[in-house]
C-alpha positions in Angstrom: -6.1 -20.1 32.1 -9.4 -19.3 30.3 -9.5 -19.7 26.5 -9.4 -16.4 24.7 -11.8 -16.0 21.8 -12.8 -13.0 19.8 -16.5 -12.0 19.8 -18.4 -11.3 16.6 -19.6 -7.8 15.9 -23.1 -7.2 14.7 -23.6 -6.9 11.0 -25.6 -3.7 11.5 -22.6 -2.1 13.2 -20.3 -2.4 10.2 -20.6 1.2 8.9 -19.9 2.6 12.4 -16.9 0.3 13.1 -15.4 1.1 9.7 -15.6 4.8 10.6 -13.7 3.9 13.7 -11.1 2.0 11.6 -10.7 5.1 9.4 -10.3 7.2 12.5 -7.6 4.9 14.0 -5.7 5.1 10.7 -5.8 8.9 10.9 -4.5 8.7 14.5 -1.6 6.7 13.2 -2.8 3.5 14.9 -3.0 1.1 11.9 -2.9 -2.0 14.2 -6.3 -1.0 15.6 -7.7 -0.4 12.2 -6.4 -3.8 11.0 -8.1 -5.4 14.0 -11.4 -3.8 13.2 -11.2 -4.9 9.6 -10.6 -8.5 10.7 -13.7 -8.2 12.9 -15.7 -7.1 9.9 -14.3 -9.9 7.8 -15.5 -12.4 10.4 -19.1 -11.4 9.7 -18.8 -10.2 6.1 -15.8 -11.8 4.4 -16.2 -9.9 1.2 -16.7 -6.4 2.5 -15.0 -4.2 0.0 -14.9 -1.1 2.2 -13.1 -3.0 4.9 -10.8 -4.5 2.4 -9.7 -1.1 1.3 -9.1 0.1 4.8 -7.3 -3.1 5.6 -5.0 -2.7 2.6 -4.2 0.9 3.6 -3.7 0.1 7.3 -1.4 -2.7 6.4 0.6 -0.4 4.1 0.8 2.1 6.9 3.0 -0.4 8.7 5.5 -0.9 5.8 9.0 -0.3 7.2 11.3 -1.2 4.3 12.8 -4.7 3.7 12.6 -6.7 6.9 11.2 -10.2 7.1 8.2 -8.8 8.9 7.7 -6.5 5.9 7.7 -9.5 3.5 4.8 -11.0 5.5 2.9 -7.7 5.4 3.7 -7.4 1.6 2.1 -10.8 1.0 -1.0 -9.9 3.1 -1.4 -6.6 1.1 -1.0 -8.3 -2.3 -3.4 -11.1 -1.4 -6.0 -8.5 -0.2 -5.6 -6.4 -3.4 -6.5 -9.5 -5.4 -9.8 -9.8 -3.5 -10.9 -6.3 -4.7 -13.7 -6.6 -7.3 -12.8 -3.5 -9.3 -10.0 -3.6 -11.8 -9.5 0.1 -11.2 -9.1 -0.5 -7.4 -6.7 -3.4 -8.0 -4.5 -1.2 -10.1 -4.8 1.8 -7.9 -4.0 0.0 -4.7 -1.1 -1.9 -6.3 0.2 1.6 -7.1 -0.3 2.6 -3.5 1.5 -0.5 -2.3 4.6 0.2 -4.5 4.6 3.9 -3.8 4.6 3.3 0.0 7.4 0.7 -0.3 9.4 3.3 -2.3 8.7 6.0 0.3 9.9 3.6 3.1 13.1 3.0 1.1 13.8 6.7 0.5 14.2 7.1 4.3 17.1 4.6 4.4 20.3 5.9 2.7 21.4 2.4 1.6 18.0 1.6 0.0 17.4 4.8 -2.0 18.6 3.2 -5.2 15.8 0.7 -5.0 13.1 3.4 -4.5 13.3 4.6 -8.1 12.2 1.2 -9.5 9.4 1.0 -7.0 8.1 4.5 -7.9 8.2 3.5 -11.6 6.2 0.4 -10.8 3.7 2.5 -8.9 3.4 4.9 -11.8 2.7 2.0 -14.2 -0.2 0.8 -12.0 -1.5 4.4 -11.6 -1.4 4.8 -15.4 -3.4 1.6 -15.8 -5.9 2.7 -13.1 -6.2 6.1 -14.8 -7.3 4.4 -18.1 -10.3 2.8 -16.4 -11.0 5.3 -13.6 -14.5 6.3 -12.8 -15.7 9.6 -14.3 -14.4 12.6 -12.4 -12.0 10.5 -10.3 -8.5 11.8 -10.6 -7.0 9.9 -7.7 -4.6 7.9 -9.9 -3.4 11.1 -11.6 -2.7 12.7 -8.3 -0.7 9.7 -7.1 1.1 9.5 -10.4 2.1 13.1 -10.1 3.2 12.7 -6.5 5.5 9.8 -7.5 7.0 11.8 -10.4 7.7 14.8 -8.0 9.2 12.5 -5.4 11.6 11.0 -7.9 12.5 14.5 -9.0 12.8 16.0 -5.5 14.9 13.1 -4.2 17.0 13.1 -7.4 16.4 9.4 -7.9 17.6 7.6 -10.9 17.6 4.0 -12.1 19.9 1.6 -10.4 23.1 0.8 -12.2 24.4 -2.7 -12.5 27.8 -3.4 -10.9 29.2 -3.9 -14.4 28.0 -0.5 -15.5 29.6 1.2 -12.4 32.9 -0.6 -12.9 33.0 0.3 -16.6 32.4 4.0 -15.8 35.2 4.1 -13.3 37.6 2.6 -15.8 36.8 5.2 -18.5 
């Protein structure tokens, strides 16, 4: 069998291929967007636009708490560390935790963990808001979406087993 090897894209095509990656994300095909970002990294390892798309596409694949998700979590967190902007690092950390929380809300047995993840996302959004570029309210919008999700789903902090036992005995 012939050896399979990826071809390098042209540096000048990066803006167009990143548009394709965005389009694949909007078509709910994150794997194709991820593949395109990897092609960009092969010729421009520090491309910040590709890094953002890569982080978002990876987070599109979050499914809860499987071992596959743990590998994806690590890839996302490692990619976030490569962002140059402190604002973006905080903002995309918030996105990561918010999306993890939203994945957990869909699973009845995991809802109790969603609250803590939403709170963690809110903390990152608050940090991002403090250093956000002028006229950029993205962190505020995400913060508010988390607050509303907590309220709409009637989420509350997890109780320790000891707290639950004590309440039953009272």
